[in-house]
C-alpha positions in Angstrom: 92.7 62.1 28.5 96.1 64.5 29.1 96.8 66.5 25.8 100.3 65.9 24.7 103.2 68.5 22.8 103.7 67.9 19.6 107.1 66.2 18.4 108.6 69.5 18.0 107.8 71.0 21.1 109.1 68.6 22.8 112.2 68.4 21.6 112.7 72.1 21.9 111.3 72.0 25.6 113.7 69.0 26.4 117.3 70.4 24.7 115.8 73.8 26.8 116.0 71.8 30.3 118.7 69.7 29.2 120.7 73.0 28.6 120.0 74.6 32.0 120.9 71.2 33.8 124.6 71.6 32.1 125.0 75.7 32.4 126.7 77.1 35.4 124.7 79.7 36.9 126.9 82.7 36.8 128.6 83.9 40.3 126.9 86.9 41.6 128.8 90.8 41.6 128.7 92.1 44.9 127.6 95.9 45.2 130.6 98.5 45.5 130.3 99.9 48.6 131.5 103.0 46.9 129.6 103.1 44.0 132.3 103.5 41.5 131.0 103.6 37.9 133.5 101.4 36.5 132.8 99.0 39.4 131.4 96.0 36.7 132.9 97.1 33.7 136.6 96.7 35.5 136.0 93.3 37.4 134.7 91.7 33.6 137.7 93.4 32.0 140.5 92.0 34.4 138.7 89.4 36.5 136.6 88.0 33.5 132.6 86.9 33.2 131.1 84.7 36.0 134.3 85.2 38.5 134.0 84.3 41.9 134.1 87.7 43.7 134.3 88.8 47.4 135.1 91.5 49.0 137.3 90.9 52.0 139.2 92.7 55.3 142.0 90.7 55.2 143.2 92.6 51.5 144.2 96.2 53.2 145.2 98.8 50.9 146.8 101.7 51.9 147.1 104.7 49.9 146.4 108.7 51.5 143.0 109.7 52.0 144.1 113.0 49.7 147.1 112.6 46.8 148.6 116.0 47.4 150.6 114.7 44.1 148.8 113.5 41.8 152.2 111.9 39.9 153.4 110.5 42.9 150.7 108.2 45.1 151.9 105.8 47.5 150.5 102.1 48.0 150.2 100.0 49.8 148.4 96.1 49.2 148.8 94.4 52.9 148.1 90.3 52.6 150.0 89.5 56.0 146.8 88.6 57.2 145.3 87.0 53.5 144.7 83.4 55.1 144.7 81.4 52.0 147.8 80.4 49.5 147.9 83.9 46.7 148.2 83.0 43.3 147.6 86.2 41.8 147.0 89.9 42.3 145.5 92.7 39.9 145.8 96.2 41.1 143.7 98.9 39.2 142.4 102.4 39.5 138.7 102.5 38.8 138.7 106.3 36.6 142.4 106.6 34.8 142.2 106.7 31.7 143.9 103.2 32.0 142.7 101.7 35.3 145.1 98.3 35.6 148.0 99.5 37.4 149.9 95.8 38.1 149.0 92.5 38.2 151.6 90.1 40.2 152.1 85.9 40.2 154.2 84.8 43.3 156.1 81.8 41.6 159.1 80.2 44.7 158.1 82.9 46.8 154.7 84.1 49.3 154.7 87.8 49.5 153.4 89.8 52.2 153.5 92.9 51.2 153.7 94.8 48.0 153.8 98.3 47.8 154.8 101.0 44.6 153.8 104.7 43.7 151.1 105.3 41.0 149.6 108.6 39.1 145.7 109.6 39.8 144.0 111.4 37.0 141.0 112.0 39.1 139.2 111.4 42.6 138.8 107.3 42.4 138.6 103.9 44.0 141.6 102.0 43.8 141.3 98.3 43.9 143.6 95.0 44.5 142.1 91.7 43.4 144.0 88.7 45.0 142.9 85.1 43.8 143.4 82.7 46.1 143.8 78.6 45.3 140.4 77.7 44.5 140.0 80.6 41.6 137.8 83.2 43.9 138.7 86.5 43.8 139.0 88.6 47.1 138.8 92.7 46.6 140.3 95.3 48.9 139.5 99.0 47.7 140.9 102.5 49.5 139.0 105.8 47.9 141.5 108.5 47.0 140.6 111.9 46.8 142.3 113.9 44.4 142.7 117.2 42.1 143.6 115.1 39.3 145.8 115.2 36.0 148.7 112.8 37.4 148.4 110.9 33.9 148.5 113.6 32.1 151.1 115.7 33.3 154.5 115.4 32.1 157.8 113.4 33.1 159.8 115.6 35.3 162.6 113.0 34.7 162.7 113.5 31.1 162.5 117.0 31.2 166.4 117.1 32.8 169.0 117.2 30.4 170.6 114.7 32.3 168.4 112.2 32.6 170.1 110.2 30.2 173.4 109.5 32.3 171.2 108.2 35.1 168.0 106.0 32.9 168.0 102.3 34.6 170.0 103.3 37.7 168.9 101.2 40.6 169.3 102.0 44.0 168.0 99.5 46.5 169.0 96.5 49.2 167.3 93.9 51.2 166.7 94.4 54.1 165.5 92.9 57.6 161.9 93.4 57.9 160.2 96.2 60.6 157.8 93.8 62.1 160.7 91.5 62.9 159.0 88.6 61.4 161.2 86.4 59.4 162.3 87.2 55.8 163.5 90.0 53.5 162.1 93.2 52.6 163.6 94.6 49.0 163.0 97.6 48.9 164.2 99.5 45.2 163.6 102.8 43.0 164.8 102.7 39.0 165.3 106.1 37.6 162.9 106.0 34.5 160.9 108.2 32.8 157.7 105.9 32.5 156.1 107.9 30.2 152.1 107.2 29.9 152.1 108.5 26.2 149.2 110.9 27.7 151.1 114.3 27.2 151.7 115.6 23.3 154.0 114.5 21.5 155.8 112.5 24.3 155.1 108.2 23.4 154.4 106.1 25.8 157.5 104.6 27.5 157.5 102.3 30.4 158.6 99.3 32.3 156.3 96.5 31.3 157.7 93.7 33.4 159.4 92.7 36.7 161.2 90.0 37.9 162.3 88.8 41.2 165.0 85.8 41.0 167.1 83.7 43.7 170.9 85.6 42.7 172.6 82.1 43.0 170.2 79.6 41.2 168.0 82.0 38.5 164.3 80.3 40.3 162.5 83.5 39.8 160.7 84.2 42.5 157.8 86.4 41.1 157.0 88.2 38.1 154.8 91.4 38.1 153.7 93.2 34.4 153.3 96.8 34.6 151.0 99.6 33.1 151.3 103.5 32.9 149.2 104.5 35.8 152.9 103.4 37.7 154.8 106.6 38.8 157.9 108.2 37.3 161.0 106.7 39.0 158.9 103.5 40.4 159.7 102.6 44.1 158.9 99.3 44.8 158.5 97.0 47.8 158.4 93.3 48.6 158.4 91.9 51.6 158.9 88.0 51.1 158.3 85.2 53.8 161.9 83.8 53.4 164.8 85.4 54.0 167.4 85.6 50.6 169.9 87.8 52.4 172.8 84.9 51.7 172.6 85.1 48.4 170.5 88.1 47.7 167.7 88.4 44.9 168.2 89.5 41.3 165.8 93.0 40.3 165.0 92.2 36.5 163.0 94.7 34.5 162.3 95.5 31.0 160.5 98.4 29.5 158.9 98.8 25.8 161.3 99.5 24.2 163.2 96.7 24.8 166.0 98.0 27.4 166.8 95.1 30.0 167.6 96.9 33.5 169.3 94.1 35.9 170.2 94.7 39.3 171.7 92.0 42.1 170.5 93.7 45.7 171.9 91.7 49.2 172.0 93.5 52.3 
């Protein structure tokens, strides 16, 4: 006759079977075509353990192949071909001392494009991960060669004795999109040293949050958190799918020193 397991063994076996039944299987992490040593670490850090992740050619990153100025590297994240509703965008530079660049959350506006300049410490792959309405992350990547040192270079703005006179000034406006599509392009440069805190005797002093608000209603269109990898005197570009030119858009920025910068932009 068959040999029965002892009662204690049967209980352990049943518990193990129940655990396997109710515990979800972690999503498989795709391989990195750029073979970055920080790939797995940064995915877990910014997107979370077990996140559903896939590479996507609809998340298009545009950056120069070589950074001639490591303190001012232009980056454009183009989502015009992204087929899903954008819930969140997280961008980072794999090998920077502080990899995180920005986190963008559209709220009452659909954003086709976001662009700004960043610092690069050494040759690195740059990423943008876009979360859709099914909580799937779609990742675009681009590699930038660089001589390096951008994150540890002192701010040129703060070395100017008159920098305080221009601190917080915003130069910008709303424009019609360059592709002729309906909507608005917001382009604004903010005078701010954006000190990274990685230069001796110079503490971190950077813009941490950015908001876009409809000027008439003060409805928040989008919010962004910004980190030390952003360049000094940052230049922001947002392509919005709807036209806010008649009422204009208010740009609100706050730095880690408690300074609030506000500018109303229109055509």
